[in-house]
C-alpha positions as CSV (number, residue, x, y, z in Angstrom):
1,X,143.1,50.0,81.8
2,X,141.5,53.4,82.1
3,X,142.2,54.0,85.8
4,X,145.9,53.2,85.3
5,X,146.0,55.6,82.4
6,X,144.3,58.2,84.4
7,X,146.7,57.7,87.3
8,X,149.8,57.9,85.1
9,X,148.4,61.0,83.4
10,X,147.7,62.6,86.8
11,X,151.2,61.9,88.0
12,X,152.7,63.4,84.8
13,X,150.4,66.5,84.9
14,X,151.0,66.9,88.6
15,X,154.8,66.9,88.2
16,X,154.5,69.4,85.3
17,X,152.1,71.5,87.3
18,X,154.5,71.6,90.3
19,X,157.4,72.6,88.0
20,X,155.2,75.3,86.4
21,X,154.2,76.6,89.8
22,X,157.8,76.8,90.9
23,X,158.7,78.7,87.8
24,X,155.8,81.1,88.3
25,X,156.8,81.7,91.9
26,X,160.3,82.7,90.7
27,X,158.9,85.1,88.2
28,X,156.8,86.7,90.9
29,X,159.8,87.3,93.2
30,X,161.2,90.7,93.3
31,X,164.6,91.3,91.7
32,X,167.5,90.8,94.1
33,X,165.6,88.3,96.2
34,X,166.8,85.2,94.4
35,X,167.6,83.3,97.6
36,X,164.3,84.1,99.3
37,X,161.8,81.2,99.8
38,X,158.2,81.4,98.6
39,X,155.8,82.4,101.3
40,X,152.7,80.5,102.2
41,X,150.3,83.0,100.6
42,X,152.2,83.0,97.3
43,X,152.3,79.2,97.3
44,X,148.6,78.8,98.0
45,X,147.7,81.5,95.4
46,X,149.9,79.8,92.8
47,X,148.6,76.4,93.6
48,X,145.0,77.6,93.5
49,X,145.6,79.3,90.2
50,X,147.4,76.3,88.8
51,X,144.6,73.9,89.9
52,X,141.9,76.2,88.4
53,X,143.9,76.4,85.1
54,X,144.2,72.6,84.9
55,X,140.5,72.1,85.6
56,X,139.5,74.7,83.0
57,X,141.8,73.2,80.5
58,X,140.3,69.7,81.1
59,X,136.8,71.1,80.8
60,X,137.7,72.9,77.6
61,X,139.3,69.8,76.1
62,X,136.3,67.7,77.1
63,X,133.9,70.2,75.6
64,X,135.8,70.2,72.3
65,X,136.0,66.4,72.2
66,X,132.3,66.0,72.9
67,X,131.2,68.5,70.3
68,X,133.7,67.7,67.6
69,X,131.7,66.1,64.7
70,X,132.3,62.4,64.1
71,X,131.7,61.1,60.7
72,X,130.9,57.5,61.1
73,X,130.0,55.0,58.4
74,X,129.5,55.7,54.7
75,X,126.6,58.1,55.0
76,X,127.3,61.3,53.2
77,X,129.3,59.7,50.4
78,X,128.5,57.7,47.3
79,X,127.5,54.2,48.1
80,X,127.6,51.3,45.6
81,X,124.8,48.7,45.5
82,X,125.9,45.6,43.7
83,X,123.8,44.4,40.7
84,X,123.0,41.3,42.7
85,X,121.4,43.4,45.4
86,X,119.2,45.5,43.1
87,X,115.6,44.3,43.8
88,X,113.5,42.8,41.0
89,X,110.8,44.9,39.4
90,X,108.1,46.1,41.9
91,X,109.4,43.8,44.7
92,X,110.5,44.4,48.3
93,X,113.2,47.2,48.3
94,X,116.8,46.7,49.2
95,X,117.7,48.5,52.4
96,X,121.1,50.0,53.0
97,X,121.6,50.5,56.7
98,X,124.9,52.3,56.3
99,X,123.6,54.6,53.6
100,X,120.2,55.1,55.3
101,X,118.1,54.5,52.1
102,X,115.8,52.0,50.4
103,X,116.5,51.2,46.8
104,X,113.3,50.5,44.9
105,X,112.9,49.3,41.3
106,X,109.7,50.2,39.5
107,X,108.7,50.6,35.8
108,X,110.5,53.9,35.5
109,X,113.9,52.6,36.9
110,X,115.6,52.7,40.3
111,X,115.0,55.2,43.1
112,X,116.8,55.7,46.5
113,X,114.4,56.8,49.2
114,X,115.8,58.3,52.4
115,X,114.7,56.2,55.4
116,X,114.2,59.4,57.5
117,X,110.6,60.5,57.8
118,X,110.1,64.1,56.7
119,X,107.7,64.7,59.6
120,X,110.0,64.4,62.6
121,X,112.9,62.3,61.4
122,X,111.9,58.9,62.6
123,X,113.2,55.8,60.7
124,X,110.5,54.6,58.3
125,X,110.4,50.8,57.8
126,X,109.1,48.8,54.8
127,X,105.6,47.5,55.5
128,X,104.9,46.1,52.0
129,X,103.6,45.0,49.6
130,X,104.6,47.2,46.7
131,X,101.1,47.8,45.4
132,X,99.7,48.9,48.8
133,X,99.1,52.6,49.5
134,X,101.0,52.1,52.8
135,X,104.1,50.3,51.6
136,X,106.2,52.4,54.0
137,X,104.8,53.3,57.4
138,X,106.3,55.5,60.1
139,X,105.8,53.7,63.4
140,X,106.1,56.8,65.5
141,X,103.4,59.1,64.2
142,X,101.6,57.1,61.5
143,X,102.7,58.8,58.2
144,X,102.2,56.4,55.3
145,X,103.9,56.4,51.9
146,X,103.4,54.4,48.7
147,X,106.1,52.4,46.9
148,X,107.7,55.5,45.3
149,X,107.6,57.5,48.6
150,X,104.5,59.6,47.9
151,X,102.6,60.5,51.1
152,X,99.3,58.7,51.3
153,X,98.4,59.5,54.9
154,X,99.5,60.9,58.2
155,X,101.0,64.1,59.4
156,X,104.1,64.2,57.2
157,X,104.3,67.5,55.2
158,X,105.7,66.0,52.0
159,X,106.8,62.8,50.3
160,X,109.9,60.8,51.4
161,X,113.1,62.4,50.3
162,X,115.1,61.0,47.4
163,X,118.8,60.6,46.9
164,X,120.5,61.0,43.5
165,X,121.0,57.7,41.7
166,X,123.1,56.6,38.8
167,X,123.5,53.2,37.2
168,X,126.9,51.8,36.4
169,X,127.9,49.9,33.3
170,X,127.9,46.5,35.1
171,X,124.4,47.0,36.5
172,X,125.5,48.2,39.9
173,X,123.8,51.3,41.3
174,X,125.6,54.3,42.9
175,X,123.6,56.3,45.4
176,X,124.8,59.8,46.5
177,X,123.9,60.1,50.1
178,X,125.0,63.6,50.6
179,X,122.2,65.4,52.7
180,X,122.8,68.6,50.7
181,X,121.8,66.8,47.5
182,X,118.4,65.4,48.7
183,X,115.4,65.9,46.4
184,X,112.4,67.0,48.4
185,X,109.8,67.2,45.6
186,X,106.9,65.0,44.6
187,X,107.8,61.9,42.6
188,X,108.1,62.1,38.8
189,X,109.3,59.5,36.3
190,X,112.4,61.6,35.5
191,X,113.7,61.2,39.0
192,X,114.2,57.4,38.5
193,X,117.4,56.2,36.9
194,X,116.5,53.8,34.0
195,X,117.7,50.3,34.9
196,X,118.4,47.6,32.3
197,X,116.1,44.6,32.5
């Protein structure tokens, strides 16, 4: 499919390029020489300039397409976690792959821990159990965190980052995954959103 598209695009652009070169050659002709043919030098110059312009335009378009930011998935917006997915008290956390967070439920309420390690940005998996000092362990560099994301070992400079959380009327939890709203401070009970039993 792609080679056919590329061939058709080349034919279309080639035809347009030839017409553009012919138009440019007429503009370069001196007044009063309307019937004169284009010389070889002018043709080669215009063809080289046209080819260079087309290549530069393709490189520019490819550069813009490659570096244009793509927002994929739901990360960066508010994500709803259904009440049925909220984990029981002090049990294995719920992991949202699209939102890149772990939802934990402790005595203070619910928290959303960003899965990105504050050390070098590796994904931190759940290692369990909840009462262990190394409930979360970074497999890359060995940083360890307890159930609420406090650093218990390793090279990480701070605790795991927290997302803002609010609890809906029906028991569902809404996590704001905007990276600008990340809380980078040590855990305190006020950071947890109270959750009804």
